[in-house]
C-alpha positions as CSV (number, residue, x, y, z in Angstrom):
1,X,21.2,16.7,3.7
2,X,18.1,14.6,4.2
3,X,18.8,11.7,6.5
4,X,16.5,9.4,4.5
5,X,17.6,10.7,1.1
6,X,21.4,10.3,1.7
7,X,21.1,6.6,2.5
8,X,21.6,4.5,-0.7
9,X,19.0,1.9,-1.7
10,X,20.8,-1.4,-1.7
11,X,19.5,-3.9,-4.4
12,X,18.9,-7.1,-2.4
13,X,17.0,-10.3,-3.0
14,X,17.8,-10.7,-6.7
15,X,16.7,-7.1,-7.7
16,X,18.3,-5.5,-10.7
17,X,18.0,-1.8,-11.6
18,X,18.5,0.2,-14.7
19,X,18.5,4.0,-15.0
20,X,17.8,6.0,-18.1
21,X,17.6,9.8,-17.5
22,X,15.2,10.3,-14.6
23,X,13.4,6.9,-15.0
24,X,14.4,4.1,-12.6
25,X,13.4,0.5,-13.6
26,X,13.6,-2.2,-11.0
27,X,13.2,-5.9,-11.8
28,X,13.0,-8.7,-9.4
29,X,11.5,-12.2,-8.8
30,X,8.0,-10.8,-8.4
31,X,7.9,-8.4,-11.4
32,X,9.1,-5.1,-12.8
33,X,8.3,-1.6,-11.5
34,X,9.2,1.9,-12.8
35,X,9.4,5.3,-11.2
36,X,10.3,8.7,-12.7
37,X,12.3,10.8,-10.3
38,X,11.8,14.6,-10.1
39,X,14.2,16.6,-12.2
40,X,15.8,18.3,-9.2
41,X,17.1,15.0,-7.9
42,X,19.9,13.1,-9.6
43,X,19.9,9.4,-9.6
44,X,22.8,7.0,-10.2
45,X,23.7,3.3,-9.9
46,X,26.8,2.7,-7.8
47,X,28.1,-0.7,-6.4
48,X,24.7,-2.5,-6.6
49,X,23.0,0.4,-4.9
50,X,20.9,3.4,-6.1
51,X,22.2,6.7,-4.9
52,X,20.1,9.9,-5.0
53,X,21.6,13.4,-4.7
54,X,19.9,16.8,-4.9
55,X,21.0,19.9,-6.7
56,X,20.4,22.5,-4.0
57,X,19.3,23.0,-0.4
58,X,15.9,24.5,-0.8
59,X,13.1,23.1,1.4
60,X,11.3,21.6,-1.7
61,X,14.5,19.9,-2.9
62,X,15.1,18.5,0.6
63,X,11.6,17.1,0.8
64,X,11.5,15.6,-2.7
65,X,15.0,14.0,-2.1
66,X,13.8,11.9,0.9
67,X,10.5,11.1,-0.8
68,X,12.2,9.9,-4.0
69,X,14.5,7.7,-2.0
70,X,11.6,6.2,-0.1
71,X,9.6,5.5,-3.3
72,X,12.6,3.8,-4.9
73,X,13.1,1.7,-1.7
74,X,9.4,0.7,-2.0
75,X,10.1,-0.5,-5.6
76,X,12.9,-2.7,-4.5
77,X,10.9,-4.2,-1.6
78,X,7.9,-4.7,-3.9
79,X,9.7,-6.7,-6.5
80,X,11.6,-8.8,-4.0
81,X,9.1,-9.5,-1.1
82,X,5.9,-7.7,-2.1
83,X,3.3,-5.8,0.1
84,X,0.3,-7.2,2.0
85,X,-2.6,-5.6,3.8
86,X,-5.2,-7.6,5.9
87,X,-8.7,-6.5,6.5
88,X,-11.4,-7.8,8.9
89,X,-15.2,-7.5,8.6
90,X,-16.8,-6.8,11.9
91,X,-20.6,-7.0,12.2
92,X,-23.5,-9.4,12.2
93,X,-23.9,-10.8,8.8
94,X,-20.9,-9.2,7.3
95,X,-18.9,-11.6,5.2
96,X,-16.6,-11.9,2.2
97,X,-16.7,-14.6,-0.5
98,X,-14.0,-15.4,-3.1
99,X,-15.5,-14.9,-6.6
100,X,-12.8,-15.9,-9.2
101,X,-10.0,-13.3,-9.0
102,X,-12.3,-10.9,-7.2
103,X,-14.3,-10.7,-4.0
104,X,-18.0,-10.5,-3.2
105,X,-18.7,-8.5,0.0
106,X,-21.9,-8.6,2.1
107,X,-21.9,-5.5,4.2
108,X,-25.5,-5.1,5.4
109,X,-26.7,-3.3,2.3
110,X,-29.6,-4.4,0.1
111,X,-27.1,-5.5,-2.5
112,X,-23.7,-7.3,-2.6
113,X,-20.5,-5.3,-3.2
114,X,-18.4,-7.0,-5.9
115,X,-14.7,-6.1,-6.0
116,X,-12.5,-6.9,-9.0
117,X,-8.8,-7.2,-8.6
118,X,-6.8,-4.7,-10.6
119,X,-3.8,-5.8,-12.6
120,X,-0.9,-6.8,-10.3
121,X,-3.1,-7.1,-7.2
122,X,-4.3,-10.4,-5.6
123,X,-7.4,-10.5,-3.5
124,X,-7.9,-13.5,-1.2
125,X,-10.6,-14.3,1.3
126,X,-8.9,-16.2,4.2
127,X,-12.2,-16.8,6.0
128,X,-15.7,-15.5,6.1
129,X,-14.6,-12.3,7.8
130,X,-10.9,-11.8,6.8
131,X,-9.4,-10.9,3.5
132,X,-5.8,-10.2,2.3
133,X,-4.6,-7.9,-0.4
134,X,-1.2,-8.5,-1.9
135,X,0.9,-7.0,-4.7
136,X,4.2,-5.5,-5.7
137,X,3.1,-1.8,-5.9
138,X,2.7,-0.4,-2.3
139,X,0.5,2.5,-3.5
140,X,-1.9,0.2,-5.4
141,X,-2.2,-2.2,-2.5
142,X,-3.0,0.6,-0.1
143,X,-5.4,2.2,-2.5
144,X,-7.5,-0.9,-3.0
145,X,-7.5,-1.6,0.7
146,X,-8.7,2.0,1.3
147,X,-11.4,1.6,-1.4
148,X,-12.7,-1.6,0.2
149,X,-12.6,0.0,3.7
150,X,-14.6,3.0,2.4
151,X,-17.5,0.8,1.5
152,X,-18.4,0.5,5.2
153,X,-15.9,2.4,7.4
154,X,-15.9,1.5,11.1
155,X,-18.5,3.3,13.2
156,X,-17.8,4.5,16.7
157,X,-20.9,3.1,18.5
158,X,-20.8,-0.6,17.9
159,X,-17.4,-0.8,16.1
160,X,-19.0,-2.4,13.0
161,X,-17.5,-2.1,9.5
162,X,-14.4,-3.0,7.5
163,X,-11.2,-2.6,9.6
164,X,-7.5,-3.0,9.0
165,X,-6.2,-6.0,11.0
166,X,-5.1,-4.7,14.4
167,X,-7.0,-1.4,14.0
168,X,-8.6,-0.1,17.2
169,X,-11.9,1.8,16.9
170,X,-12.4,4.3,19.7
171,X,-15.9,3.7,20.9
172,X,-18.4,6.4,22.0
173,X,-20.7,5.9,25.0
174,X,-24.0,6.3,23.2
175,X,-27.3,7.7,24.5
176,X,-28.0,7.8,28.2
177,X,-31.4,7.3,29.6
178,X,-32.8,8.5,32.8
179,X,-32.1,11.6,34.9
């Protein structure tokens, strides 16, 4: 049995769950999220915990068992504490400005890059070069962070670009002159 899949997802922090068929609905202080579990995985609610079991022992069933458990655990964490990703802008003249619920990025292009916050996501400019993305859905928070980073990914010669906070860019030596 999958080591991750066999662990129950405990409902903590005021989270409540309801299950109808293969659909799991988790409600908490920060909102409500749903997930539909694959048909080869059975889901049940037992003693304030969500328990997942699989029907067989095929490789696909083992993999989807652990994946489903991790996704449901992310739902519980999202509605109780939420998810957050920080980005930094590194480069001369690179900056971020708050514009309503969205952001306006200046990344060295001839134009500004406006970013609108999707539903359930909060974009906040902490300073001229730092921004924070928060929300309840881990996948949506990660996707908007990846979309912002893809506007100007870090380059290996000077390390300029949009970086995740704490990300280390491996630098190349560059061109050598002389003999």
